[in-house]
TORPA-4810 file (N, C-alpha, C, O; in nm, 3 decimals):
<nodes>
NODE_1_10.336_11.913_7.977_10.350_11.949_8.117_10.326_11.824_8.202_10.236_11.745_8.175_M
NODE_2_10.407_11.810_8.303_10.399_11.698_8.395_10.290_11.728_8.499_10.286_11.839_8.553_F
NODE_3_10.203_11.633_8.526_10.096_11.654_8.623_10.114_11.562_8.743_10.124_11.440_8.729_T
NODE_4_10.119_11.623_8.862_10.133_11.548_8.987_10.011_11.574_9.074_9.968_11.688_9.092_S
NODE_5_9.955_11.466_9.127_9.852_11.479_9.229_9.924_11.471_9.362_9.993_11.373_9.390_V
NODE_6_9.909_11.573_9.443_9.980_11.585_9.570_9.881_11.568_9.684_9.793_11.652_9.703_L
NODE_7_9.895_11.460_9.759_9.807_11.435_9.874_9.877_11.485_10.000_9.990_11.445_10.031_M
NODE_8_9.807_11.573_10.074_9.866_11.630_10.196_9.763_11.624_10.309_9.644_11.606_10.285_I
NODE_9_9.813_11.639_10.432_9.725_11.641_10.548_9.748_11.764_10.636_9.682_11.781_10.738_E
NODE_10_9.844_11.849_10.595_9.869_11.975_10.664_9.929_12.072_10.564_9.973_12.029_10.457_K
NODE_11_9.932_12.202_10.595_9.984_12.299_10.498_10.129_12.269_10.460_10.207_12.221_10.541_P
NODE_12_10.162_12.299_10.336_10.300_12.281_10.291_10.390_12.386_10.356_10.355_12.503_10.366_L
NODE_13_10.506_12.342_10.399_10.608_12.434_10.448_10.690_12.481_10.329_10.683_12.420_10.222_T
NODE_14_10.768_12.587_10.344_10.856_12.628_10.234_10.950_12.514_10.189_10.977_12.499_10.070_P
NODE_15_10.998_12.436_10.284_11.085_12.323_10.248_11.009_12.217_10.169_11.064_12.159_10.075_A
NODE_16_10.882_12.193_10.205_10.799_12.099_10.128_10.781_12.147_9.985_10.792_12.069_9.890_D
NODE_17_10.752_12.276_9.969_10.729_12.332_9.836_10.855_12.316_9.752_10.848_12.272_9.637_V
NODE_18_10.969_12.351_9.808_11.094_12.335_9.734_11.119_12.189_9.698_11.163_12.158_9.587_E
NODE_19_11.091_12.100_9.792_11.111_11.957_9.772_11.029_11.905_9.654_11.084_11.842_9.564_F
NODE_20_10.898_11.931_9.654_10.812_11.874_9.549_10.827_11.947_9.416_10.804_11.887_9.311_V
NODE_21_10.864_12.075_9.419_10.873_12.148_9.292_11.006_12.126_9.222_11.021_12.165_9.106_T
NODE_22_11.101_12.065_9.288_11.231_12.040_9.225_11.251_11.892_9.188_11.357_11.854_9.140_T
NODE_23_11.150_11.811_9.210_11.163_11.668_9.180_11.189_11.640_9.032_11.255_11.542_8.998_L
NODE_24_11.139_11.725_8.945_11.149_11.701_8.801_11.237_11.805_8.732_11.219_11.836_8.614_H
NODE_25_11.331_11.858_8.807_11.425_11.954_8.749_11.354_12.079_8.700_11.274_12.138_8.772_G
NODE_26_11.384_12.118_8.577_11.326_12.241_8.520_11.198_12.216_8.442_11.141_12.310_8.386_D
NODE_27_11.151_12.091_8.438_11.028_12.062_8.365_10.910_12.129_8.434_10.900_12.128_8.556_D
NODE_28_10.819_12.188_8.355_10.701_12.250_8.416_10.610_12.144_8.478_10.590_12.036_8.421_P
NODE_29_10.556_12.176_8.594_10.471_12.080_8.666_10.340_12.149_8.702_10.337_12.265_8.743_V
NODE_30_10.233_12.074_8.687_10.101_12.117_8.731_10.063_12.029_8.849_10.071_11.906_8.841_S
NODE_31_10.020_12.090_8.958_9.983_12.016_9.078_9.832_12.021_9.101_9.769_12.126_9.086_F
NODE_32_9.778_11.907_9.139_9.642_11.900_9.191_9.659_11.855_9.336_9.703_11.743_9.362_V
NODE_33_9.625_11.942_9.428_9.647_11.916_9.570_9.519_11.863_9.632_9.413_11.925_9.623_V
NODE_34_9.529_11.747_9.696_9.417_11.690_9.771_9.452_11.699_9.918_9.549_11.637_9.964_L
NODE_35_9.374_11.775_9.991_9.398_11.797_10.134_9.299_11.714_10.213_9.178_11.734_10.203_M
NODE_36_9.351_11.621_10.293_9.263_11.545_10.381_9.312_11.562_10.524_9.415_11.507_10.562_Q
NODE_37_9.238_11.638_10.603_9.279_11.656_10.742_9.260_11.526_10.820_9.168_11.449_10.794_P
NODE_38_9.350_11.504_10.915_9.338_11.387_11.001_9.240_11.420_11.111_9.249_11.527_11.172_R
NODE_39_9.148_11.333_11.138_9.046_11.357_11.240_9.079_11.289_11.371_9.185_11.229_11.386_G
NODE_40_8.988_11.299_11.467_9.010_11.242_11.599_9.015_11.090_11.594_9.068_11.028_11.686_S
NODE_41_8.961_11.029_11.488_8.968_10.883_11.477_9.112_10.836_11.465_9.141_10.719_11.490_K
NODE_42_9.202_10.925_11.427_9.343_10.891_11.411_9.425_10.924_11.536_9.547_10.908_11.535_D
NODE_43_9.361_10.968_11.642_9.432_11.014_11.761_9.522_10.907_11.822_9.637_10.936_11.855_R
NODE_44_9.473_10.784_11.837_9.553_10.677_11.895_9.675_10.648_11.807_9.785_10.631_11.858_L
NODE_45_9.655_10.642_11.677_9.767_10.617_11.586_9.871_10.728_11.595_9.990_10.700_11.592_L
NODE_46_9.827_10.854_11.604_9.921_10.965_11.617_9.998_10.955_11.748_10.118_10.981_11.750_R
NODE_47_9.931_10.917_11.856_10.000_10.904_11.985_10.105_10.794_11.978_10.215_10.811_12.030_A
NODE_48_10.073_10.682_11.915_10.171_10.573_11.901_10.289_10.619_11.815_10.404_10.590_11.846_I
NODE_49_10.260_10.692_11.707_10.366_10.746_11.623_10.455_10.841_11.702_10.578_10.837_11.689_D
NODE_50_10.395_10.927_11.785_10.472_11.019_11.867_10.565_10.943_11.961_10.681_10.981_11.979_D
NODE_51_10.514_10.837_12.020_10.597_10.756_12.110_10.712_10.692_12.032_10.826_10.692_12.079_I
NODE_52_10.683_10.639_11.916_10.786_10.576_11.833_10.894_10.676_11.794_11.010_10.639_11.778_A
NODE_53_10.857_10.802_11.778_10.952_10.907_11.742_11.021_10.967_11.864_11.104_11.056_11.851_L
NODE_54_10.986_10.919_11.984_11.046_10.970_12.106_10.988_11.102_12.152_11.049_11.172_12.232_G
NODE_55_10.871_11.136_12.103_10.806_11.261_12.139_10.698_11.233_12.243_10.579_11.248_12.217_E
NODE_56_10.742_11.192_12.362_10.650_11.149_12.467_10.557_11.261_12.512_10.439_11.238_12.537_L
NODE_57_10.610_11.381_12.523_10.526_11.493_12.568_10.412_11.519_12.469_10.298_11.543_12.509_E
NODE_58_10.445_11.515_12.341_10.342_11.537_12.239_10.239_11.425_12.242_10.120_11.450_12.222_Q
NODE_59_10.284_11.301_12.266_10.191_11.187_12.271_10.091_11.204_12.383_9.973_11.170_12.368_A
NODE_60_10.137_11.256_12.497_10.046_11.272_12.610_9.950_11.388_12.591_9.850_11.398_12.662_S
NODE_61_9.979_11.476_12.496_9.896_11.593_12.474_9.804_11.579_12.353_9.737_11.675_12.314_Q
NODE_62_9.801_11.460_12.291_9.713_11.442_12.175_9.570_11.471_12.218_9.515_11.403_12.304_E
NODE_63_9.511_11.572_12.157_9.375_11.611_12.192_9.279_11.579_12.080_9.315_11.516_11.980_G
NODE_64_9.158_11.622_12.100_9.056_11.600_11.999_9.085_11.686_11.877_9.116_11.804_11.889_E
NODE_65_9.075_11.626_11.762_9.086_11.699_11.636_8.946_11.741_11.594_8.849_11.669_11.620_E
NODE_66_8.935_11.854_11.529_8.803_11.893_11.481_8.754_11.794_11.376_8.834_11.736_11.301_P
NODE_67_8.625_11.775_11.371_8.562_11.683_11.276_8.460_11.760_11.194_8.417_11.868_11.233_E
NODE_68_8.421_11.704_11.082_8.313_11.759_11.000_8.334_11.904_10.963_8.440_11.941_10.913_G
NODE_69_8.231_11.986_10.988_8.237_12.127_10.950_8.346_12.203_11.026_8.405_12.296_10.972_R
NODE_70_8.372_12.163_11.150_8.477_12.229_11.228_8.614_12.208_11.166_8.700_12.296_11.176_E
NODE_71_8.636_12.095_11.101_8.764_12.066_11.037_8.775_12.129_10.900_8.886_12.145_10.848_A
NODE_72_8.663_12.166_10.841_8.663_12.215_10.703_8.735_12.348_10.688_8.816_12.364_10.597_L
NODE_73_8.708_12.443_10.775_8.770_12.575_10.762_8.923_12.569_10.772_8.990_12.625_10.685_E
NODE_74_8.980_12.504_10.876_9.127_12.496_10.880_9.185_12.420_10.761_9.293_12.454_10.713_P
NODE_75_9.114_12.318_10.713_9.161_12.242_10.597_9.160_12.329_10.472_9.253_12.323_10.391_A
NODE_76_9.055_12.408_10.455_9.047_12.498_10.339_9.156_12.604_10.345_9.214_12.639_10.242_E
NODE_77_9.185_12.655_10.464_9.293_12.753_10.479_9.428_12.690_10.446_9.511_12.751_10.379_Q
NODE_78_9.449_12.567_10.493_9.574_12.496_10.465_9.588_12.470_10.315_9.697_12.482_10.259_A
NODE_79_9.479_12.435_10.251_9.480_12.410_10.107_9.510_12.539_10.030_9.592_12.540_9.939_L
NODE_80_9.442_12.648_10.067_9.465_12.777_10.002_9.610_12.819_10.015_9.671_12.863_9.917_T
NODE_81_9.666_12.805_10.133_9.806_12.838_10.157_9.897_12.752_10.069_9.991_12.804_10.008_H
NODE_82_9.871_12.623_10.063_9.957_12.530_9.989_9.951_12.556_9.839_10.055_12.556_9.772_S
NODE_83_9.831_12.578_9.785_9.816_12.606_9.642_9.888_12.738_9.609_9.957_12.747_9.507_V
NODE_84_9.871_12.839_9.692_9.938_12.968_9.669_10.089_12.953_9.672_10.159_13.016_9.592_A
NODE_85_10.140_12.873_9.763_10.285_12.852_9.773_10.339_12.781_9.648_10.447_12.816_9.600_A
NODE_86_10.266_12.684_9.597_10.309_12.616_9.474_10.307_12.711_9.355_10.397_12.709_9.271_L
NODE_87_10.203_12.794_9.348_10.194_12.892_9.240_10.305_12.996_9.251_10.362_13.037_9.150_E
NODE_88_10.336_13.039_9.372_10.443_13.137_9.392_10.579_13.081_9.349_10.670_13.156_9.313_A
NODE_89_10.591_12.949_9.352_10.714_12.884_9.308_10.716_12.864_9.157_10.810_12.804_9.104_A
NODE_90_10.613_12.914_9.086_10.611_12.910_8.940_10.541_12.791_8.879_10.566_12.757_8.763_G
NODE_91_10.454_12.726_8.954_10.383_12.609_8.905_10.234_12.637_8.894_10.182_12.727_8.960_N
NODE_92_10.167_12.560_8.812_10.022_12.562_8.811_9.976_12.476_8.927_10.035_12.372_8.955_R
NODE_93_9.871_12.520_8.995_9.821_12.441_9.108_9.674_12.471_9.131_9.627_12.583_9.114_A
NODE_94_9.603_12.368_9.169_9.465_12.380_9.214_9.444_12.270_9.315_9.527_12.180_9.327_R
NODE_95_9.333_12.274_9.387_9.315_12.171_9.487_9.174_12.163_9.540_9.086_12.241_9.506_G
NODE_96_9.157_12.064_9.626_9.028_12.046_9.692_9.051_11.974_9.825_9.145_11.897_9.842_Q
NODE_97_8.960_12.003_9.918_8.959_11.933_10.046_8.881_11.804_10.027_8.774_11.804_9.966_V
NODE_98_8.935_11.695_10.078_8.872_11.564_10.065_8.833_11.518_10.205_8.919_11.492_10.289_V
NODE_99_8.702_11.507_10.228_8.657_11.465_10.359_8.615_11.318_10.363_8.624_11.254_10.467_Q
NODE_100_8.571_11.267_10.251_8.523_11.128_10.247_8.583_11.055_10.128_8.609_11.114_10.023_R
NODE_101_8.605_10.927_10.147_8.652_10.838_10.041_8.771_10.895_9.965_8.763_10.913_9.843_R
NODE_102_8.881_10.922_10.034_8.995_10.988_9.969_9.055_10.908_9.854_9.101_10.966_9.756_P
NODE_103_9.056_10.777_9.864_9.116_10.698_9.757_9.030_10.696_9.631_9.082_10.690_9.520_L
NODE_104_8.899_10.700_9.648_8.810_10.709_9.532_8.825_10.846_9.465_8.828_10.855_9.343_E
NODE_105_8.834_10.950_9.547_8.856_11.085_9.492_8.989_11.088_9.419_8.998_11.142_9.309_V
NODE_106_9.092_11.031_9.481_9.225_11.027_9.419_9.219_10.959_9.282_9.270_11.013_9.183_L
NODE_107_9.158_10.843_9.277_9.150_10.770_9.150_9.078_10.855_9.044_9.123_10.862_8.930_R
NODE_108_8.968_10.921_9.083_8.896_11.006_8.990_8.979_11.122_8.940_8.975_11.155_8.821_G
NODE_109_9.054_11.186_9.029_9.138_11.300_8.990_9.250_11.254_8.897_9.281_11.321_8.799_V
NODE_110_9.311_11.139_8.928_9.418_11.087_8.843_9.365_11.060_8.702_9.429_11.094_8.603_V
NODE_111_9.247_11.000_8.694_9.188_10.970_8.563_9.149_11.099_8.490_9.177_11.114_8.371_E
NODE_112_9.085_11.190_8.561_9.036_11.315_8.500_9.150_11.401_8.447_9.139_11.457_8.338_E
NODE_113_9.258_11.411_8.522_9.369_11.498_8.484_9.476_11.426_8.404_9.571_11.487_8.354_T
NODE_114_9.460_11.294_8.393_9.564_11.211_8.329_9.699_11.236_8.395_9.800_11.257_8.329_R
NODE_115_9.698_11.232_8.527_9.817_11.260_8.606_9.928_11.160_8.575_9.902_11.045_8.540_A
NODE_116_10.050_11.208_8.588_10.168_11.124_8.564_10.213_11.052_8.690_10.280_10.949_8.682_D
NODE_117_10.177_11.107_8.806_10.220_11.047_8.932_10.133_11.098_9.046_10.059_11.196_9.032_E
NODE_118_10.143_11.028_9.157_10.082_11.072_9.283_10.196_11.087_9.382_10.281_11.000_9.395_V
NODE_119_10.196_11.199_9.452_10.293_11.221_9.560_10.214_11.229_9.690_10.127_11.315_9.705_I
NODE_120_10.245_11.141_9.782_10.185_11.145_9.915_10.288_11.209_10.006_10.394_11.152_10.031_V
NODE_121_10.256_11.328_10.054_10.347_11.404_10.141_10.287_11.403_10.280_10.184_11.466_10.305_L
NODE_122_10.351_11.332_10.371_10.292_11.308_10.502_10.399_11.300_10.610_10.517_11.283_10.581_T
NODE_123_10.356_11.313_10.732_10.444_11.284_10.846_10.454_11.132_10.858_10.367_11.061_10.808_A
NODE_124_10.558_11.082_10.923_10.565_10.937_10.942_10.448_10.886_11.025_10.412_10.944_11.128_P
NODE_125_10.389_10.779_10.980_10.280_10.712_11.052_10.318_10.564_11.062_10.274_10.481_10.982_H
NODE_126_10.400_10.533_11.161_10.461_10.402_11.168_10.362_10.286_11.176_10.382_10.184_11.110_F
NODE_127_10.258_10.301_11.253_10.162_10.191_11.268_10.093_10.165_11.134_10.085_10.051_11.089_V
NODE_128_10.045_10.271_11.071_9.978_10.255_10.942_10.073_10.200_10.837_10.035_10.115_10.757_E
NODE_129_10.197_10.248_10.837_10.294_10.201_10.739_10.327_10.053_10.760_10.338_9.977_10.664_E
NODE_130_10.343_10.013_10.885_10.375_9.874_10.915_10.269_9.780_10.861_10.300_9.674_10.807_F
NODE_131_10.143_9.819_10.875_10.033_9.735_10.828_9.989_9.772_10.686_9.886_9.723_10.638_F
NODE_132_10.066_9.858_10.619_10.036_9.900_10.482_9.896_9.960_10.470_9.824_9.934_10.374_H
NODE_133_9.859_10.040_10.570_9.729_10.107_10.570_9.746_10.257_10.548_9.649_10.332_10.555_R
NODE_134_9.868_10.301_10.520_9.892_10.442_10.493_9.844_10.476_10.352_9.820_10.387_10.270_D
NODE_135_9.830_10.606_10.325_9.777_10.651_10.196_9.857_10.596_10.079_9.798_10.546_9.982_W
NODE_136_9.988_10.603_10.086_10.071_10.562_9.973_10.052_10.414_9.943_10.034_10.376_9.827_A
NODE_137_10.055_10.330_10.044_10.039_10.186_10.023_9.902_10.155_9.963_9.891_10.075_9.870_S
NODE_138_9.799_10.217_10.016_9.664_10.193_9.967_9.644_10.251_9.827_9.575_10.192_9.744_R
NODE_139_9.704_10.366_9.800_9.689_10.431_9.669_9.753_10.348_9.558_9.704_10.348_9.445_A
NODE_140_9.861_10.279_9.589_9.930_10.198_9.487_9.839_10.092_9.427_9.862_10.048_9.315_R
NODE_141_9.737_10.053_9.500_9.644_9.951_9.452_9.524_10.012_9.381_9.440_9.939_9.327_H
NODE_142_9.514_10.145_9.381_9.395_10.210_9.326_9.420_10.290_9.198_9.329_10.308_9.118_K
NODE_143_9.542_10.335_9.178_9.571_10.421_9.063_9.672_10.353_8.972_9.751_10.270_9.016_V
NODE_144_9.669_10.389_8.846_9.758_10.325_8.751_9.882_10.406_8.719_9.938_10.394_8.611_G
NODE_145_9.925_10.488_8.815_10.045_10.569_8.796_10.137_10.547_8.916_10.093_10.499_9.020_V
NODE_146_10.265_10.583_8.903_10.356_10.568_9.017_10.310_10.652_9.137_10.260_10.763_9.121_P
NODE_147_10.328_10.596_9.257_10.295_10.665_9.382_10.424_10.682_9.461_10.489_10.584_9.497_V
NODE_148_10.459_10.805_9.485_10.581_10.839_9.558_10.543_10.886_9.697_10.458_10.974_9.712_L
NODE_149_10.605_10.827_9.798_10.578_10.870_9.936_10.696_10.950_9.986_10.810_10.904_9.984_K
NODE_150_10.666_11.073_10.031_10.768_11.161_10.084_10.725_11.207_10.223_10.606_11.218_10.252_L
NODE_151_10.823_11.233_10.308_10.792_11.281_10.442_10.799_11.433_10.443_10.896_11.493_10.399_F
NODE_152_10.693_11.493_10.496_10.686_11.639_10.504_10.786_11.691_10.605_10.830_11.620_10.696_S
NODE_153_10.820_11.816_10.587_10.914_11.882_10.677_10.835_11.949_10.788_10.735_12.018_10.763_H
NODE_154_10.880_11.930_10.909_10.814_11.992_11.024_10.852_12.138_11.031_10.964_12.176_10.998_A
NODE_155_10.758_12.219_11.073_10.786_12.361_11.095_10.842_12.375_11.235_10.781_12.331_11.332_V
NODE_156_10.959_12.437_11.245_11.018_12.461_11.376_10.933_12.560_11.453_10.871_12.650_11.395_D
NODE_157_10.931_12.544_11.585_10.853_12.636_11.668_10.902_12.779_11.651_10.822_12.873_11.655_E
NODE_158_11.034_12.798_11.630_11.088_12.931_11.610_11.032_12.993_11.483_11.000_13.112_11.480_E
NODE_159_11.018_12.911_11.374_10.962_12.962_11.250_10.818_13.005_11.272_10.775_13.108_11.220_E
NODE_160_10.743_12.927_11.349_10.602_12.959_11.374_10.589_13.089_11.451_10.505_13.173_11.418_T
NODE_161_10.670_13.108_11.554_10.659_13.228_11.637_10.713_13.350_11.564_10.675_13.463_11.596_T
NODE_162_10.802_13.328_11.467_10.858_13.441_11.392_10.769_13.476_11.273_10.798_13.569_11.198_A
NODE_163_10.660_13.401_11.256_10.569_13.430_11.146_10.609_13.358_11.018_10.555_13.391_10.912_G
NODE_164_10.701_13.261_11.023_10.749_13.196_10.900_10.686_13.070_10.870_10.719_13.007_10.769_G
</nodes>
């Protein structure tokens, strides 16, 4: 069985699930999902990314992100949703919320599970990517397996209001 460590920062959308579960064709895949919520320390970077993407209104509305215990509950809910979605697609999946030292946790999980790859599924973060400070760039120097960076699919507002 192929083992992928999947690093995410928000719940998987149905398109994300289809994307990551079809990467290896019909081969069975086991996922270990590491959920790291973005905190308020990333607010400036998110605003710059929004501007770069032409989303000026969203950039001006960047608010405080929950930190610490306040961030834990939404992160755990996002993780539970994502693991359930991967399992519903016929894969083995488990996960954990990572609040501190994500790259050290990643390296430990890769070693413990003997993972075949790491998939970083994230929204574009242009500033971090330009300076190679994004998860994928940093992970490539920490783990001894291929690191694939994929961009997550945004949930349309219509999907959200329709319950999808």
